[in-house]
C-alpha positions in Angstrom: -174.9 159.4 110.8 -176.8 156.1 111.7 -177.3 152.8 110.3 -180.5 153.8 109.5 -180.2 156.6 107.7 -177.4 155.5 105.2 -179.6 152.7 104.2 -182.5 154.9 103.5 -180.1 157.2 101.9 -178.4 155.0 99.7 -181.7 153.0 98.5 -183.1 156.8 97.8 -179.7 157.6 95.9 -179.7 154.7 93.9 -183.5 154.7 92.7 -182.9 158.2 91.9 -179.9 157.3 89.5 -182.0 154.7 88.0 -185.2 156.6 87.4 -182.9 159.8 85.7 -181.2 157.2 83.7 -183.9 155.5 82.4 -185.7 158.9 81.8 -182.9 159.7 79.5 -183.6 156.8 77.6 -186.9 156.9 77.5 -186.3 160.6 75.9 -183.7 159.2 73.8 -186.2 156.0 72.3 -188.9 158.7 71.9 -186.7 161.1 69.6 -185.2 158.2 68.0 -188.7 156.6 66.6 -190.1 159.8 65.7 -186.6 160.8 63.6 -186.8 157.3 62.1 -190.1 157.6 60.9 -189.4 160.9 59.0 -186.3 159.9 58.0 -188.1 156.7 56.3 -190.6 159.0 54.6 -187.8 161.0 53.6 -185.8 158.2 51.7 -189.1 156.9 50.1 -189.8 159.9 48.4 -185.9 160.3 47.4 -186.0 156.7 45.9 -189.4 157.6 43.4 -187.4 161.2 42.7 -184.2 159.5 41.7 -186.0 156.5 39.5 -188.0 159.7 37.7 -184.7 161.8 37.0 -182.8 158.7 35.5 -185.8 158.3 33.5 -186.6 162.0 32.0 -183.2 163.8 33.6 -185.1 166.0 35.2 -186.3 166.4 39.1 -190.0 166.6 39.4 -191.7 167.8 42.7 -192.6 165.5 45.6 -196.4 164.5 45.6 -198.7 162.8 47.9 -196.4 163.5 51.3 -197.8 164.2 54.8 -195.6 167.0 55.1 -193.8 169.7 52.7 -191.1 168.5 50.6 -189.1 170.3 47.7 -186.3 169.5 45.7 -183.6 172.6 45.6 -181.1 172.1 43.2 -179.4 174.8 44.3 -178.3 176.4 47.7 -179.7 179.7 47.0 -183.3 178.5 46.9 -183.1 177.0 50.3 -184.6 178.8 53.2 -182.1 181.0 54.8 -181.9 179.1 58.1 -181.3 176.4 56.1 -178.6 177.7 54.1 -176.9 179.2 57.0 -176.5 176.3 58.6 -175.5 174.0 55.7 -172.8 177.0 55.0 -171.1 176.1 58.8 -172.0 172.0 58.5 -172.3 170.7 54.9 -173.5 167.3 56.2 -176.0 168.2 58.6 -179.4 166.5 58.0 -181.6 168.1 60.7 -182.0 172.2 61.2 -184.2 174.0 63.8 -185.7 176.9 62.5 -187.5 179.9 64.1 -191.1 179.9 65.1 -191.6 176.4 65.5 -190.3 175.1 62.0 -188.2 172.1 61.9 -186.1 170.9 58.8 -185.0 167.6 57.4 -182.8 167.5 54.5 -181.9 164.7 52.6 -178.7 164.7 49.7 -180.1 163.2 46.5 -176.9 162.7 44.7 -174.2 163.1 46.9 -173.4 164.4 50.7 -172.9 167.7 51.4 -173.8 168.9 47.3 -177.2 169.9 45.9 -179.8 168.7 45.2 -181.5 168.3 48.5 -185.0 167.0 49.5 -186.2 169.5 52.1 -189.1 168.6 54.2 -190.7 170.6 57.0 -191.9 168.2 59.6 -193.0 170.6 62.6 -196.5 169.1 61.8 -195.5 165.5 61.9 -193.5 166.1 65.2 -195.0 164.3 68.1 -192.3 163.8 71.0 -191.4 168.1 71.0 -194.6 169.7 71.2 -195.5 167.4 74.3 -191.4 167.4 75.4 -192.2 169.4 78.8 -195.4 167.4 79.4 -193.2 164.2 79.0 -190.8 165.6 81.6 -192.9 166.5 84.3 -195.0 162.6 83.8 -191.3 161.3 84.0 -190.7 163.7 87.1 -193.4 162.7 88.7 -193.1 158.9 88.5 -189.6 159.3 89.2 -190.7 161.1 92.7 -192.8 158.6 93.2 -190.5 155.4 92.9 -187.9 157.6 94.8 -190.4 157.5 98.0 -191.1 154.2 97.4 -187.4 153.2 97.4 -187.4 155.6 100.6 -190.1 153.7 102.4 -188.5 150.5 101.2 -185.2 151.6 102.7 -186.4 153.0 105.7 -188.8 149.7 106.4 -185.1 147.6 105.7 -183.2 149.6 107.9 -185.2 149.6 111.1 -185.0 145.7 110.4 -181.7 145.3 110.4 -180.7 147.8 112.6 -183.4 147.4 115.6 -181.7 144.0 116.7 -178.0 146.0 116.1 -179.4 148.8 118.3 -180.9 146.4 120.5 -177.4 144.6 120.9 -175.7 148.1 121.3 -178.1 149.1 124.0 -176.9 145.7 126.2 -173.2 146.2 125.3 -173.1 150.0 126.1 -174.8 149.3 129.8 -171.8 146.3 130.2 -169.9 146.3 133.0 -167.0 143.8 133.8 -168.2 142.9 136.9 -171.6 141.7 135.6 -171.6 140.9 131.9 -175.3 140.9 130.2 -177.0 137.8 128.7 -178.0 139.1 125.1 -181.8 139.0 124.1 -182.8 135.9 122.0 -185.3 135.5 119.6 -182.6 136.9 116.8 -183.5 136.4 112.8 -181.7 133.4 111.7 -179.4 135.8 109.7 -176.1 137.3 110.1 -177.2 139.7 112.7 -178.6 136.9 114.4 -175.6 134.7 114.3 -173.3 137.6 115.3 -175.7 137.9 118.4 -175.9 134.7 119.4 -171.9 133.7 118.8 -171.3 137.2 120.9 -173.5 135.9 123.5 -171.7 132.6 123.6 -168.4 134.7 124.3 -169.8 137.0 126.6 -170.8 133.4 128.7 -167.0 132.1 128.3 -166.1 135.8 129.5 -168.3 135.3 132.5 -166.9 132.1 133.3 -163.7 133.2 133.1 -164.2 136.5 135.2 -166.0 134.3 137.6 -162.4 131.9 138.2 -160.6 134.9 138.3 -161.9 136.4 140.8 -162.6 133.5 143.1 -158.4 132.7 142.2 -158.3 136.2 143.6 -160.2 135.6 146.6 -158.3 132.1 147.7 -154.9 133.5 146.7 -155.9 136.3 148.8 -156.3 134.5 152.0 -154.4 131.1 151.6 -151.4 133.4 150.9 -151.6 136.2 152.9 -152.3 133.8 156.0 -149.9 131.8 156.5 -147.6 134.9 155.4 -148.8 137.1 158.2 -148.3 134.0 160.8 -145.1 133.8 159.9 -144.0 137.2 159.8 -145.9 138.2 163.6 -143.4 134.8 164.3 -140.4 136.1 163.1 -140.9 139.1 164.5 -141.9 137.7 168.0 -138.6 135.6 167.7 -136.5 138.8 167.4 -137.6 140.5 170.3 -136.3 137.6 172.3 -133.2 136.4 170.3 -129.7 138.0 170.9 -127.7 139.9 168.5 -126.2 137.1 166.1 -129.6 135.1 166.3 -131.2 138.6 165.5 -128.6 138.6 162.2 -130.0 135.2 161.5 -133.8 136.4 161.2 -133.1 139.3 159.3 -133.3 137.5 156.2 -135.9 135.5 156.8 -137.4 138.6 158.2 -137.0 140.5 155.0 -137.8 137.6 152.4 -141.3 137.3 154.1 -142.3 141.0 154.0 -141.0 140.8 150.2 -143.1 137.9 149.9 -145.9 140.0 151.3 -145.6 142.4 148.8 -145.4 140.6 146.0 -148.4 138.7 146.7 -150.2 142.1 147.4 -148.7 143.2 144.2 -149.8 140.4 141.7 -153.6 140.9 143.5 -153.7 144.5 142.6 -152.6 143.7 138.8 -155.4 141.3 138.9 -157.9 144.2 139.5 -159.1 146.5 137.0 -157.6 150.1 137.2 -159.6 152.7 138.2 -161.0 155.4 135.4 -161.4 158.1 137.6 -159.0 160.4 138.2 -156.6 159.4 141.4 -155.9 162.2 144.1 -151.7 162.8 144.1 -150.7 160.8 147.4 -147.6 162.5 149.3 -144.1 160.4 149.0 -142.1 160.9 152.1 -144.8 159.5 154.7 -144.5 156.0 152.7 -140.6 156.5 152.7 -140.6 157.1 156.4 -142.8 154.0 157.5 -140.5 151.8 154.9 -137.1 152.9 156.7 -139.0 152.7 159.9 -139.8 148.8 158.6 -136.3 147.9 157.7 -134.4 149.7 160.0 -132.4 146.7 161.0 -131.6 145.9 157.7 -130.3 149.3 157.0 -127.9 149.0 159.8 -126.9 145.3 159.0 -125.6 147.0 155.7 -124.3 149.9 156.9 -127.0 151.9 154.3 -127.9 155.6 154.9 -130.6 157.2 153.2 -130.8 160.8 152.4 -134.4 161.6 151.6 -134.6 165.3 149.6 -138.3 165.1 149.4 -140.9 167.8 150.8 -144.0 167.3 152.3 -146.0 169.1 148.9 -144.0 166.4 146.7 -146.7 163.8 145.8 -147.3 161.2 142.9 -151.2 161.0 141.3 -151.1 157.2 142.1 -153.3 155.5 144.3 -151.9 154.9 147.6 -151.4 151.4 147.8 -150.0 151.3 144.3 -147.4 154.2 145.3 -146.5 152.0 148.7 -145.7 148.9 146.4 -143.5 150.6 144.0 -141.6 152.3 146.5 -141.2 149.2 148.3 -140.0 147.4 145.6 -137.4 149.4 144.6 -135.9 150.6 148.1 -135.7 146.4 148.6 -133.9 146.4 145.4 -131.4 149.5 146.6 -130.9 147.8 150.0 -130.1 144.2 148.3 -128.0 145.2 145.5 -126.9 148.2 146.9 -122.9 148.7 148.1 -122.6 148.0 151.6 -121.9 151.4 153.7 -123.5 153.7 151.0 -126.1 156.3 150.8 -129.3 155.7 149.0 -130.6 158.9 147.6 -134.5 159.6 147.1 -135.1 163.0 145.2 -137.9 164.9 143.2 -137.6 167.2 140.3 -139.9 168.3 137.5 -142.7 166.1 138.8 -140.6 162.6 138.5 -139.3 160.7 141.8 -135.9 159.1 141.5 -133.6 156.6 143.8 -129.9 156.8 143.8 -127.7 154.7 145.0 -124.3 153.4 144.7 -124.2 149.6 143.3 -123.1 147.6 140.7 -125.2 144.5 138.5 -128.0 144.8 136.2 -130.5 147.0 137.4 -133.4 145.6 135.9 -132.5 142.1 137.2 -133.3 140.6 140.6 -134.8 142.4 143.5 -137.1 141.8 146.0 -140.3 142.2 143.8 -139.7 141.3 140.1 -139.3 144.8 138.5 -140.9 143.5 135.4 -144.0 143.5 137.9 -143.4 147.3 138.9 -143.1 148.4 135.4 -146.4 146.8 134.8 -148.5 148.2 137.7 -146.6 151.6 137.3 -148.3 151.4 133.2 -151.6 150.2 134.4 -151.8 153.5 136.4 -150.0 155.7 133.7 -146.9 155.8 135.0 -143.3 154.2 133.4 -139.9 153.1 135.0 -136.6 153.8 133.9 -133.4 153.0 134.7 -130.1 154.8 134.3 -126.4 153.4 135.3 -123.2 155.7 135.5 -120.8 156.8 137.7 -121.1 153.6 139.6 -124.6 154.7 140.7 -127.6 153.4 139.6 -130.8 155.6 139.6 -134.0 154.2 139.0 -137.0 157.1 138.1 -140.7 157.6 138.0 -142.7 159.4 135.5 -146.7 159.9 135.1 -148.0 160.4 131.8 -149.1 163.9 131.6 -152.4 164.6 129.5 
């Protein structure tokens, strides 16, 4: 339900409750005034009757009253409907009768005991004959007031919700690459203050994004270019060197490649992850590319690769992400694995595992920080877990299933 509709309903409901409450108060007030007038006449006549009874020792008949009154010295002389009511409720003062009659009863000596001064007051009733008309009048005015409150609520809701709706439209259309400037001219109230504060925050966010984008562009150019030159130079030296020199150049070549992976991964983490579904990327070609690129390093440590992957084994990760994750984990196994061992790459139940013989902390130290790899996987809905058992270190990559 929209804010505008909630405000209108709240105004209408509150007004309806208030109108109904004051209508009940008005009806109760008229009944009290009417009954008070009748009771005043009864008490005035009862005072006269008691005075004459004290003087003469008898109860005289009421005289000169605007409504019929009688003194009943015993219950048997009362109208049947009044007597039946007093039999059940001796303290009753008001009794409705048949055919529009209505009685007021006042004990002259003792409560609930004869004699009674009885008055048939139907000719004096003002509220009861016009009760239906009075209720219709109250209902009509109540409906008019509720309608007026609904119009007031609609006007106020539009005045309040219009800037909020405009703000919501601008924020809904906002993109990180192009944050909007919020419309000015808002009223000087809480909504206007919020709009201006949010616009200032968006301005700072735009500046922050611009700085981050500039940094990413500069870092991409200023870091990748010298690393590429260094790698090409080392590769050229490697082709011209003898066996002993190649062994000396191998750590430098490995370090340069790991630095390139680090820079690529950090730049990838700086980008916003894609929200569209990602097509699965085959794993086997990426493993083969890495093995070919690091064949010399693998031979130097006498490490073997046991690849148990099939052509159809794939992970729903972007190819650059999966390539960086594999390169980091294989470089970690290459660096910390036991010389002369075997790196086993397997696929089971939709998860990729890399297992190699080696000691040490699986999560500490590698060509590319494993904390960065975990962040990169988490950004794309994946997890990285390590397990050590029987002298084997196993890294397992799994994706969250919907």
